[in-house]
C-alpha positions in Angstrom: 104.8 121.0 50.3 105.1 118.9 53.0 101.4 118.0 54.3 101.9 116.6 58.3 98.8 116.1 60.3 99.2 115.9 63.8 96.7 114.7 66.4 96.2 114.3 70.0 94.0 115.6 72.4 92.2 115.3 76.0 94.7 116.8 78.9 97.5 118.8 78.9 99.6 115.8 78.8 98.9 115.4 75.1 98.7 119.0 73.8 101.5 120.6 75.4 104.4 117.6 73.5 102.4 118.5 69.9 103.0 122.4 70.0 106.9 121.9 71.0 106.8 118.8 67.8 105.4 121.2 66.0 108.0 124.3 66.4 110.5 121.9 65.8 108.9 121.0 62.6 109.2 123.9 61.3 112.1 125.1 62.7 113.4 122.0 60.4 111.3 122.8 57.6 109.7 125.9 57.6 107.4 125.5 54.3 106.0 122.4 56.0 102.6 122.5 56.2 101.3 121.6 59.8 97.4 120.4 60.2 95.8 119.4 63.6 93.6 117.3 64.1 91.3 117.2 67.4 88.4 115.6 69.2 84.8 117.7 69.1 84.3 119.0 72.2 87.7 118.8 73.5 87.6 121.5 76.5 91.4 121.9 75.6 91.6 121.8 71.4 91.6 125.9 71.1 95.0 125.7 72.8 96.7 123.8 69.0 93.9 124.8 66.6 94.5 128.7 67.2 98.0 128.4 67.5 100.2 130.3 64.8 102.3 127.1 64.3 99.5 125.2 62.9 97.9 126.0 59.2 94.9 124.3 59.5 92.6 122.8 62.2 89.8 120.5 62.3 88.0 118.0 64.5 86.3 114.7 64.5 84.3 112.4 66.6 85.9 110.2 69.3 84.9 107.7 71.8 86.3 106.6 75.2 86.0 103.7 77.0 85.7 104.2 80.9 87.7 101.4 83.1 88.6 102.6 86.1 91.9 101.6 88.2 91.0 99.3 91.2 87.1 99.0 90.6 87.5 95.6 89.0 84.0 93.9 87.9 81.5 97.0 89.7 82.7 99.0 86.4 81.5 96.5 84.3 78.4 96.2 85.9 77.9 99.7 86.4 75.0 100.6 83.5 75.8 104.5 82.9 79.4 103.4 82.2 78.0 100.8 80.2 75.5 102.7 77.9 78.7 105.4 77.6 81.2 103.4 76.4 78.0 101.6 73.6 77.8 105.3 73.1 81.3 106.5 72.5 81.8 103.1 70.7 79.8 104.9 68.0 81.1 107.7 68.4 84.6 106.2 67.0 83.0 104.5 63.9 81.3 107.9 62.5 85.2 109.6 64.0 86.4 107.0 61.7 84.6 107.7 58.5 84.9 111.4 59.0 88.9 111.1 59.5 88.8 108.8 56.8 86.9 111.7 54.0 89.1 114.1 56.0 92.6 112.9 55.0 91.9 112.3 51.2 91.0 115.7 51.2 94.3 116.7 53.0 96.5 114.0 51.4 99.3 114.1 54.5 102.8 112.3 54.2 102.8 111.3 57.6 100.4 111.4 60.5 101.7 112.2 63.9 99.4 110.5 66.9 100.2 111.8 70.5 97.2 110.4 72.0 94.2 110.5 73.3 90.8 108.8 72.3 91.2 111.5 69.2 94.0 109.6 67.8 92.1 106.0 67.3 89.8 107.4 64.9 92.4 109.6 62.9 95.2 107.0 62.9 92.6 104.1 61.9 91.2 105.9 58.8 95.0 106.7 58.4 95.9 102.7 58.0 92.7 103.2 55.6 94.0 105.3 53.3 97.6 104.0 53.3 99.0 106.8 55.4 101.9 106.7 57.4 101.5 107.2 61.0 103.6 107.2 64.5 103.2 107.6 67.5 104.4 108.7 70.7 104.4 106.9 74.4 104.9 109.0 77.5 104.3 106.8 79.8 106.3 103.6 80.3 102.9 101.5 80.1 101.4 102.4 76.4 98.1 104.2 76.4 95.0 102.0 76.0 94.9 104.7 72.0 98.1 103.6 71.0 97.8 99.7 71.7 94.7 99.8 69.6 96.3 101.4 66.4 99.7 100.3 67.1 99.7 97.1 64.8 99.5 99.5 61.7 101.8 102.1 62.3 105.1 102.6 60.8 107.2 104.1 63.8 106.2 103.9 67.8 108.7 106.5 69.3 109.1 106.4 73.6 109.7 108.0 76.5 111.9 105.3 78.2 114.0 102.3 77.0 112.6 100.5 73.8 112.7 97.4 75.7 109.8 98.5 77.9 107.4 98.6 75.5 105.4 95.4 74.3 106.3 97.2 70.2 108.6 95.7 67.8 111.8 96.3 68.1 112.7 97.3 64.7 109.6 99.7 65.0 110.7 101.5 68.4 112.8 104.2 68.8 113.6 106.3 72.2 113.3 109.8 72.1 112.3 111.1 75.3 108.9 113.0 75.9 109.0 116.6 73.9 109.1 120.1 75.7 109.3 122.9 74.5 112.7 125.0 74.2 111.8 127.2 76.9 111.6 124.8 79.3 115.5 124.8 80.7 117.6 124.9 83.8 116.5 128.1 85.3 119.5 130.5 87.2 118.5 132.9 90.1 118.5 135.0 87.8 115.7 133.2 85.6 113.5 132.8 88.8 113.8 136.6 89.4 113.2 137.8 85.4 110.3 134.9 85.4 108.8 136.8 89.2 108.9 140.1 87.1 107.0 138.7 84.0 104.3 137.3 86.1 103.8 139.7 88.6 105.1 138.6 91.5 108.5 140.6 92.1 108.3 141.0 95.7 106.8 137.0 96.6 110.1 136.0 98.6 108.9 132.0 98.3 106.5 130.9 95.2 104.6 127.8 94.7 102.6 126.5 92.1 100.1 123.9 92.2 99.0 122.3 89.0 96.4 119.8 88.3 97.1 119.5 84.7 95.2 120.9 82.0 91.7 119.7 83.0 92.7 120.1 86.7 92.0 117.9 89.7 88.9 118.2 92.1 90.6 116.3 94.9 94.0 117.9 94.6 92.1 121.7 94.4 90.6 121.1 97.8 93.2 119.5 99.3 95.3 123.0 98.6 92.2 124.9 99.1 92.1 123.7 102.6 95.3 124.1 103.2 96.3 127.5 102.1 95.4 129.8 105.2 98.3 128.1 106.8 100.8 128.1 104.5 99.4 131.7 104.0 99.9 132.7 107.5 103.3 130.6 108.3 104.8 132.4 104.9 103.7 136.2 105.2 105.7 136.9 101.7 104.5 133.6 99.9 102.8 133.6 96.7 100.8 131.0 95.5 99.7 130.3 91.9 96.9 128.4 91.7 96.4 126.2 88.2 93.1 124.6 88.6 91.3 123.4 85.2 89.4 125.1 82.3 86.3 123.7 84.0 87.1 124.5 87.9 88.7 126.9 88.2 85.9 129.8 88.7 84.9 127.5 91.6 88.4 127.9 93.4 88.4 131.2 92.3 85.0 131.6 94.4 86.1 129.5 96.9 89.5 131.8 98.3 87.2 134.8 97.7 85.3 133.2 100.7 88.1 131.6 102.4 90.5 134.6 102.4 90.8 137.9 103.8 91.0 140.2 101.3 95.4 140.8 101.7 95.9 137.3 101.4 93.6 136.4 98.6 95.8 139.1 97.0 98.6 136.6 97.3 97.0 133.9 95.3 96.9 133.9 91.5 94.2 131.3 90.0 94.6 130.0 86.6 92.8 128.3 84.4 95.0 127.0 81.7 98.5 128.1 81.1 99.8 127.9 77.7 103.6 129.7 79.6 104.0 127.6 82.2 107.2 127.8 81.8 107.3 131.2 83.0 105.2 130.2 86.4 107.0 127.1 86.7 110.3 128.6 86.1 109.2 131.0 89.0 108.4 129.0 92.0 110.3 127.6 94.3 108.3 124.0 94.9 105.8 122.8 92.0 102.7 120.2 93.2 101.6 118.3 90.2 99.7 115.4 89.5 102.7 113.3 88.3 101.7 112.9 84.5 105.2 112.4 82.6 104.4 115.2 80.1 104.5 117.7 82.7 107.3 116.0 85.0 109.9 116.3 81.7 108.9 119.9 81.4 109.7 120.4 85.3 112.8 118.3 85.0 113.9 120.2 82.0 114.2 123.1 84.8 115.4 121.0 87.5 112.3 121.7 89.9 111.7 120.4 93.3 108.2 119.1 93.4 105.6 117.5 95.2 103.5 115.0 93.9 99.9 113.3 94.3 98.9 111.4 92.0 95.0 110.2 91.1 94.4 106.5 92.5 92.8 106.3 89.1 95.5 107.1 86.5 97.6 103.8 87.6 100.2 105.9 85.2 100.8 108.5 87.2 100.9 106.5 90.6 103.8 104.6 88.8 105.8 107.6 87.9 105.2 109.1 91.2 106.4 105.6 92.8 109.7 105.2 90.9 110.9 108.6 90.7 109.9 109.0 94.8 112.3 105.7 94.9 115.2 107.8 93.1 114.5 110.3 95.4 113.7 113.0 92.5 110.0 113.8 93.9 108.6 114.0 97.5 105.0 111.5 96.8 101.7 112.3 99.1 98.8 109.5 98.5 95.9 111.2 98.0 94.8 110.2 101.2 97.5 111.9 102.7 97.4 114.6 101.9 94.0 115.0 102.7 95.2 114.6 106.7 94.7 117.5 108.4 97.8 119.9 107.9 100.1 117.5 106.3 100.0 119.2 103.4 100.6 122.5 104.2 103.6 121.0 106.5 105.5 119.0 103.4 105.3 122.3 101.0 106.8 124.4 104.6 109.7 122.2 104.8 110.7 122.5 101.7 110.3 126.4 101.3 112.3 125.8 104.6 115.1 123.9 102.7 116.3 125.2 99.7 119.4 122.5 100.3 116.6 119.7 100.2 115.0 121.7 97.3 118.3 121.5 95.0 118.5 118.2 95.8 115.5 117.2 94.2 115.7 119.2 91.5 119.7 118.0 90.8 117.7 114.2 90.7 114.3 114.7 88.6 116.9 117.1 86.5 118.6 113.0 85.1 115.1 112.4 83.3 115.8 115.7 81.0 116.0 114.9 77.4 116.6 118.2 75.8 116.5 116.8 72.0 113.5 115.1 72.7 111.5 117.3 70.8 114.3 118.2 67.7 114.6 113.9 67.8 110.8 113.2 67.0 110.8 115.7 64.6 113.3 114.3 62.4 111.9 110.8 62.6 108.5 112.4 61.2 110.4 114.2 58.6 112.8 111.2 58.0 109.3 109.1 58.2 
Protein backbone atom coordinates (compact mmCIF):
# COMPACT_ATOMS: atom_id res chain seq x y z
CA UNK A 1 0.00 0.00 0.00
CA UNK A 2 1.32 3.42 -0.96
CA UNK A 3 1.62 5.97 1.85
CA UNK A 4 1.56 9.68 1.07
CA UNK A 5 2.16 12.45 3.58
CA UNK A 6 0.43 15.77 2.98
CA UNK A 7 1.61 18.77 4.96
CA UNK A 8 0.68 22.42 5.15
CA UNK A 9 -1.41 24.73 7.25
CA UNK A 10 -1.69 28.04 9.02
CA UNK A 11 -4.48 29.34 6.80
CA UNK A 12 -7.48 28.17 4.84
CA UNK A 13 -5.52 28.91 1.67
CA UNK A 14 -3.17 26.07 2.56
CA UNK A 15 -5.72 23.63 3.92
CA UNK A 16 -8.49 23.69 1.31
CA UNK A 17 -6.11 22.80 -1.57
CA UNK A 18 -4.76 19.92 0.53
CA UNK A 19 -8.28 18.56 0.90
CA UNK A 20 -8.91 18.91 -2.84
CA UNK A 21 -5.71 17.00 -3.67
CA UNK A 22 -6.47 14.35 -1.05
CA UNK A 23 -9.89 13.76 -2.59
CA UNK A 24 -8.35 13.27 -6.05
CA UNK A 25 -5.69 10.92 -4.68
CA UNK A 26 -8.38 8.72 -3.16
CA UNK A 27 -10.31 8.70 -6.44
CA UNK A 28 -7.25 7.75 -8.48
CA UNK A 29 -6.00 5.17 -5.99
CA UNK A 30 -8.64 4.24 -3.39
CA UNK A 31 -6.30 2.10 -1.28
CA UNK A 32 -3.68 4.84 -0.85
CA UNK A 33 -2.90 5.69 2.77
CA UNK A 34 -3.02 9.46 3.34
CA UNK A 35 -1.40 10.99 6.41
CA UNK A 36 -1.69 14.64 7.38
CA UNK A 37 1.10 16.39 9.30
CA UNK A 38 0.14 19.80 10.63
CA UNK A 39 1.59 22.41 12.93
CA UNK A 40 1.12 22.09 16.67
CA UNK A 41 -1.28 24.82 17.77
CA UNK A 42 -2.69 25.57 14.30
CA UNK A 43 -6.15 27.06 14.83
CA UNK A 44 -7.40 25.34 11.65
CA UNK A 45 -5.53 22.08 12.16
CA UNK A 46 -8.67 20.23 13.22
CA UNK A 47 -10.16 20.64 9.72
CA UNK A 48 -7.85 18.23 7.88
CA UNK A 49 -7.05 16.20 11.01
CA UNK A 50 -10.70 15.28 11.44
CA UNK A 51 -11.47 14.82 7.76
CA UNK A 52 -12.51 11.39 6.50
CA UNK A 53 -9.98 11.59 3.63
CA UNK A 54 -7.03 11.16 5.99
CA UNK A 55 -6.16 7.81 7.54
CA UNK A 56 -4.02 9.41 10.25
CA UNK A 57 -2.98 12.88 11.43
CA UNK A 58 -0.05 14.18 13.46
CA UNK A 59 1.37 17.53 14.54
CA UNK A 60 4.93 18.79 14.90
CA UNK A 61 6.49 22.03 16.04
CA UNK A 62 7.13 24.74 13.47
CA UNK A 63 8.29 28.34 13.56
CA UNK A 64 7.45 31.57 11.81
CA UNK A 65 9.96 34.09 10.53
CA UNK A 66 8.25 37.44 11.05
CA UNK A 67 8.85 39.95 8.31
CA UNK A 68 6.33 42.61 7.41
CA UNK A 69 6.16 44.25 4.04
CA UNK A 70 6.90 47.97 4.11
CA UNK A 71 8.40 48.16 7.61
CA UNK A 72 12.05 47.91 6.52
CA UNK A 73 14.66 48.16 9.28
CA UNK A 74 11.98 48.82 11.88
CA UNK A 75 11.12 45.12 12.14
CA UNK A 76 14.82 44.15 12.36
CA UNK A 77 15.31 46.40 15.40
CA UNK A 78 12.08 45.48 17.18
CA UNK A 79 13.05 43.46 20.28
CA UNK A 80 9.75 41.52 20.62
CA UNK A 81 9.99 40.49 16.95
CA UNK A 82 13.62 39.42 17.39
CA UNK A 83 12.70 37.37 20.47
CA UNK A 84 9.82 35.63 18.72
CA UNK A 85 11.96 34.82 15.67
CA UNK A 86 14.67 33.37 17.93
CA UNK A 87 12.11 31.25 19.78
CA UNK A 88 10.59 30.00 16.55
CA UNK A 89 14.00 29.08 15.15
CA UNK A 90 14.25 26.65 18.07
CA UNK A 91 10.75 25.39 17.25
CA UNK A 92 11.90 24.60 13.71
CA UNK A 93 14.80 22.51 15.03
CA UNK A 94 12.43 20.67 17.36
CA UNK A 95 10.03 20.15 14.45
CA UNK A 96 12.76 18.67 12.27
CA UNK A 97 13.62 16.17 15.01
CA UNK A 98 9.93 15.29 15.53
CA UNK A 99 9.37 14.93 11.79
CA UNK A 100 12.51 12.81 11.38
CA UNK A 101 11.19 10.35 13.99
CA UNK A 102 7.67 10.43 12.54
CA UNK A 103 8.84 9.76 8.98
CA UNK A 104 10.88 6.81 10.21
CA UNK A 105 7.62 5.35 11.49
CA UNK A 106 5.46 6.28 8.49
CA UNK A 107 7.98 5.50 5.71
CA UNK A 108 6.01 7.53 3.12
CA UNK A 109 6.51 6.95 -0.58
CA UNK A 110 6.23 10.69 -1.21
CA UNK A 111 5.51 13.93 0.67
CA UNK A 112 3.36 16.73 -0.71
CA UNK A 113 3.86 20.21 0.72
CA UNK A 114 1.18 22.82 0.17
CA UNK A 115 3.20 25.39 2.09
CA UNK A 116 3.00 27.10 5.42
CA UNK A 117 5.59 27.04 8.17
CA UNK A 118 5.01 23.39 9.05
CA UNK A 119 6.26 22.31 5.62
CA UNK A 120 9.82 23.39 6.51
CA UNK A 121 10.57 20.87 9.28
CA UNK A 122 8.58 18.09 7.59
CA UNK A 123 10.30 18.44 4.22
CA UNK A 124 13.77 19.01 5.64
CA UNK A 125 13.32 15.82 7.64
CA UNK A 126 12.12 14.18 4.42
CA UNK A 127 15.34 15.23 2.72
CA UNK A 128 17.36 13.74 5.59
CA UNK A 129 15.33 10.54 5.27
CA UNK A 130 15.77 10.58 1.48
CA UNK A 131 12.03 10.71 0.91
CA UNK A 132 10.93 12.56 -2.25
CA UNK A 133 8.71 15.58 -1.81
CA UNK A 134 6.77 17.93 -4.06
CA UNK A 135 6.06 21.59 -3.33
CA UNK A 136 3.21 23.74 -4.59
CA UNK A 137 3.04 27.53 -5.02
CA UNK A 138 -0.31 29.23 -5.56
CA UNK A 139 1.12 32.73 -6.00
CA UNK A 140 3.49 34.07 -8.63
CA UNK A 141 6.09 34.62 -5.90
CA UNK A 142 7.26 31.47 -4.05
CA UNK A 143 6.59 31.49 -0.33
CA UNK A 144 9.49 31.72 2.10
CA UNK A 145 8.75 28.19 3.30
CA UNK A 146 8.99 26.77 -0.21
CA UNK A 147 12.16 28.74 -0.93
CA UNK A 148 13.77 27.20 2.14
CA UNK A 149 13.00 23.63 1.08
CA UNK A 150 13.25 24.09 -2.69
CA UNK A 151 16.77 22.75 -3.13
CA UNK A 152 15.90 19.16 -2.25
CA UNK A 153 12.41 18.97 -3.80
CA UNK A 154 11.79 16.33 -6.45
CA UNK A 155 9.22 18.50 -8.25
CA UNK A 156 7.81 22.03 -7.99
CA UNK A 157 4.14 22.31 -8.91
CA UNK A 158 3.16 25.92 -9.60
CA UNK A 159 -0.02 27.84 -10.31
CA UNK A 160 1.15 30.01 -13.18
CA UNK A 161 3.56 29.72 -16.11
CA UNK A 162 6.64 27.76 -15.05
CA UNK A 163 9.05 30.40 -16.35
CA UNK A 164 7.80 32.89 -13.74
CA UNK A 165 9.38 30.87 -10.93
CA UNK A 166 13.04 30.65 -9.87
CA UNK A 167 13.02 26.85 -9.87
CA UNK A 168 14.94 24.58 -12.30
CA UNK A 169 12.75 24.32 -15.43
CA UNK A 170 13.14 20.55 -15.61
CA UNK A 171 11.65 20.20 -12.12
CA UNK A 172 8.83 22.74 -12.50
CA UNK A 173 5.31 21.88 -13.66
CA UNK A 174 2.42 24.33 -14.08
CA UNK A 175 -0.79 22.78 -12.73
CA UNK A 176 -2.86 25.72 -11.46
CA UNK A 177 -4.42 25.99 -8.01
CA UNK A 178 -6.20 22.86 -6.80
CA UNK A 179 -9.81 23.36 -5.75
CA UNK A 180 -12.56 20.95 -4.77
CA UNK A 181 -14.82 19.60 -7.52
CA UNK A 182 -17.68 21.27 -5.68
CA UNK A 183 -16.49 24.57 -7.15
CA UNK A 184 -17.99 24.81 -10.64
CA UNK A 185 -19.88 27.36 -12.75
CA UNK A 186 -23.05 28.44 -10.92
CA UNK A 187 -26.29 28.62 -12.88
CA UNK A 188 -29.38 30.52 -11.75
CA UNK A 189 -30.90 27.25 -10.60
CA UNK A 190 -27.70 26.35 -8.72
CA UNK A 191 -27.79 29.68 -6.92
CA UNK A 192 -31.41 29.12 -5.87
CA UNK A 193 -30.49 25.65 -4.60
CA UNK A 194 -27.54 26.97 -2.58
CA UNK A 195 -29.70 29.75 -1.09
CA UNK A 196 -32.23 27.17 0.00
CA UNK A 197 -29.52 24.92 1.51
CA UNK A 198 -28.07 27.70 3.67
CA UNK A 199 -31.43 29.07 4.77
CA UNK A 200 -31.55 32.19 2.57
CA UNK A 201 -34.19 31.14 0.05
CA UNK A 202 -36.09 34.43 0.43
CA UNK A 203 -33.09 36.74 0.07
CA UNK A 204 -33.14 38.81 -3.10
CA UNK A 205 -29.43 39.69 -2.88
CA UNK A 206 -26.64 37.86 -1.03
CA UNK A 207 -23.23 39.28 -0.20
CA UNK A 208 -20.45 37.04 1.11
CA UNK A 209 -17.56 38.52 3.10
CA UNK A 210 -14.54 36.32 3.80
CA UNK A 211 -11.17 37.27 5.23
CA UNK A 212 -9.94 33.69 4.94
CA UNK A 213 -9.84 30.92 7.51
CA UNK A 214 -8.19 33.14 10.10
CA UNK A 215 -10.31 36.16 9.31
CA UNK A 216 -9.12 39.73 8.83
CA UNK A 217 -9.71 42.26 11.60
CA UNK A 218 -9.46 45.30 9.32
CA UNK A 219 -11.96 43.90 6.82
CA UNK A 220 -14.30 42.86 9.64
CA UNK A 221 -14.30 46.43 10.96
CA UNK A 222 -15.00 47.84 7.50
CA UNK A 223 -17.98 45.54 7.05
CA UNK A 224 -19.36 46.36 10.50
CA UNK A 225 -19.14 50.07 9.70
CA UNK A 226 -20.95 49.67 6.36
CA UNK A 227 -23.50 46.95 7.15
CA UNK A 228 -26.25 49.28 8.45
CA UNK A 229 -26.16 51.35 5.26
CA UNK A 230 -26.29 48.28 3.03
CA UNK A 231 -29.14 46.73 4.99
CA UNK A 232 -31.10 49.99 4.82
CA UNK A 233 -30.68 50.42 1.05
CA UNK A 234 -31.31 46.75 0.25
CA UNK A 235 -34.16 45.55 2.53
CA UNK A 236 -34.17 42.08 0.94
CA UNK A 237 -30.41 41.57 1.13
CA UNK A 238 -28.65 38.99 3.34
CA UNK A 239 -25.01 39.22 4.37
CA UNK A 240 -22.79 36.23 5.16
CA UNK A 241 -19.72 37.22 7.15
CA UNK A 242 -16.91 34.65 7.56
CA UNK A 243 -14.98 36.45 10.29
CA UNK A 244 -12.32 33.92 11.35
CA UNK A 245 -12.05 31.50 14.25
CA UNK A 246 -10.59 33.96 16.73
CA UNK A 247 -12.73 36.91 15.65
CA UNK A 248 -16.20 35.56 14.86
CA UNK A 249 -17.59 35.77 18.39
CA UNK A 250 -16.59 39.42 18.76
CA UNK A 251 -17.99 40.29 15.34
CA UNK A 252 -21.32 38.62 16.16
CA UNK A 253 -21.50 40.58 19.41
CA UNK A 254 -20.87 43.85 17.56
CA UNK A 255 -23.70 43.08 15.13
CA UNK A 256 -25.98 42.40 18.13
CA UNK A 257 -25.20 45.88 19.48
CA UNK A 258 -25.29 47.64 16.14
CA UNK A 259 -28.45 46.36 14.48
CA UNK A 260 -32.14 46.07 15.19
CA UNK A 261 -33.42 42.53 15.67
CA UNK A 262 -34.97 42.30 12.16
CA UNK A 263 -31.75 43.52 10.52
CA UNK A 264 -29.61 41.26 12.71
CA UNK A 265 -31.55 38.26 11.44
CA UNK A 266 -30.32 39.07 7.93
CA UNK A 267 -26.69 38.59 8.98
CA UNK A 268 -25.02 35.17 9.16
CA UNK A 269 -21.69 35.16 11.02
CA UNK A 270 -19.41 32.15 10.59
CA UNK A 271 -15.92 31.46 11.88
CA UNK A 272 -14.84 29.08 9.10
CA UNK A 273 -16.70 27.19 6.39
CA UNK A 274 -15.70 23.76 5.13
CA UNK A 275 -18.54 24.02 2.58
CA UNK A 276 -17.72 27.56 1.46
CA UNK A 277 -18.80 26.64 -2.08
CA UNK A 278 -22.45 26.67 -0.99
CA UNK A 279 -22.22 30.17 0.46
CA UNK A 280 -20.15 31.62 -2.38
CA UNK A 281 -22.44 29.86 -4.85
CA UNK A 282 -25.44 31.59 -3.24
CA UNK A 283 -23.75 35.00 -3.32
CA UNK A 284 -24.23 37.76 -5.87
CA UNK A 285 -21.08 39.54 -4.72
CA UNK A 286 -18.07 38.07 -2.91
CA UNK A 287 -15.65 40.21 -0.89
CA UNK A 288 -12.21 38.78 -0.09
CA UNK A 289 -8.56 39.56 0.55
CA UNK A 290 -6.93 38.24 -2.62
CA UNK A 291 -5.49 34.89 -1.55
CA UNK A 292 -4.73 32.71 -4.58
CA UNK A 293 -6.60 29.65 -3.29
CA UNK A 294 -9.86 31.50 -2.63
CA UNK A 295 -9.55 33.34 -5.94
CA UNK A 296 -9.23 30.01 -7.74
CA UNK A 297 -12.40 28.82 -6.01
CA UNK A 298 -14.36 31.95 -6.94
CA UNK A 299 -12.97 31.79 -10.49
CA UNK A 300 -14.33 28.27 -10.84
CA UNK A 301 -17.77 29.63 -9.90
CA UNK A 302 -17.38 32.77 -12.08
CA UNK A 303 -18.19 35.09 -9.19
CA UNK A 304 -18.10 38.89 -9.10
CA UNK A 305 -15.45 39.77 -6.51
CA UNK A 306 -14.38 42.85 -4.59
CA UNK A 307 -10.87 42.51 -3.13
CA UNK A 308 -9.48 44.44 -0.18
CA UNK A 309 -5.92 43.07 0.12
CA UNK A 310 -3.83 43.47 3.23
CA UNK A 311 -0.93 45.86 2.64
CA UNK A 312 1.33 43.52 4.63
CA UNK A 313 0.57 40.52 2.43
CA UNK A 314 2.40 41.54 -0.72
CA UNK A 315 1.29 38.46 -2.68
CA UNK A 316 -2.37 39.35 -2.06
CA UNK A 317 -1.69 42.91 -3.20
CA UNK A 318 -0.06 41.64 -6.40
CA UNK A 319 -2.89 39.19 -7.08
CA UNK A 320 -5.44 41.94 -6.61
CA UNK A 321 -3.60 44.50 -8.72
CA UNK A 322 -3.11 42.14 -11.65
CA UNK A 323 -6.74 41.00 -11.67
CA UNK A 324 -8.08 44.54 -11.29
CA UNK A 325 -5.97 45.66 -14.26
CA UNK A 326 -7.47 42.83 -16.32
CA UNK A 327 -11.00 43.80 -15.32
CA UNK A 328 -11.56 40.56 -13.42
CA UNK A 329 -12.17 42.06 -9.96
CA UNK A 330 -12.91 45.36 -8.26
CA UNK A 331 -10.07 46.41 -5.97
CA UNK A 332 -10.15 48.66 -2.93
CA UNK A 333 -7.10 49.44 -0.85
CA UNK A 334 -7.55 49.24 2.91
CA UNK A 335 -7.44 53.03 3.06
CA UNK A 336 -10.13 53.34 0.38
CA UNK A 337 -12.34 50.76 2.08
CA UNK A 338 -12.13 52.73 5.33
CA UNK A 339 -13.41 55.94 3.74
CA UNK A 340 -16.90 56.63 5.02
CA UNK A 341 -19.54 54.94 2.88
CA UNK A 342 -17.19 53.95 0.07
CA UNK A 343 -17.26 50.21 0.71
CA UNK A 344 -21.07 50.18 0.83
CA UNK A 345 -21.22 52.24 -2.36
CA UNK A 346 -19.00 49.80 -4.27
CA UNK A 347 -21.05 46.81 -3.12
CA UNK A 348 -24.26 48.65 -3.94
CA UNK A 349 -23.10 49.52 -7.45
CA UNK A 350 -22.52 45.84 -8.16
CA UNK A 351 -25.82 44.74 -6.63
CA UNK A 352 -27.59 47.24 -8.90
CA UNK A 353 -25.74 46.15 -12.05
CA UNK A 354 -26.15 42.44 -12.94
CA UNK A 355 -24.38 43.04 -16.26
CA UNK A 356 -21.28 44.30 -14.49
CA UNK A 357 -21.35 41.33 -12.13
CA UNK A 358 -21.58 38.93 -15.05
CA UNK A 359 -18.68 40.66 -16.81
CA UNK A 360 -16.45 40.39 -13.73
CA UNK A 361 -17.39 36.74 -13.34
CA UNK A 362 -16.53 35.95 -16.97
CA UNK A 363 -13.13 37.61 -16.72
CA UNK A 364 -12.25 35.92 -13.42
CA UNK A 365 -13.40 32.55 -14.79
CA UNK A 366 -10.64 32.73 -17.41
CA UNK A 367 -8.18 31.93 -14.60
CA UNK A 368 -9.93 28.72 -13.61
CA UNK A 369 -8.04 25.43 -13.98
CA UNK A 370 -10.72 22.81 -13.24
CA UNK A 371 -8.30 19.87 -13.52
CA UNK A 372 -5.62 21.31 -11.21
CA UNK A 373 -6.30 19.00 -8.25
CA UNK A 374 -6.49 15.94 -10.53
CA UNK A 375 -3.27 16.87 -12.36
CA UNK A 376 -1.46 17.47 -9.09
CA UNK A 377 -2.66 14.13 -7.68
CA UNK A 378 -1.36 12.36 -10.78
CA UNK A 379 2.01 14.08 -10.40
CA UNK A 380 2.21 12.96 -6.76
CA UNK A 381 1.37 9.36 -7.65
CA UNK A 382 3.92 9.37 -10.47
CA UNK A 383 6.58 10.50 -8.02
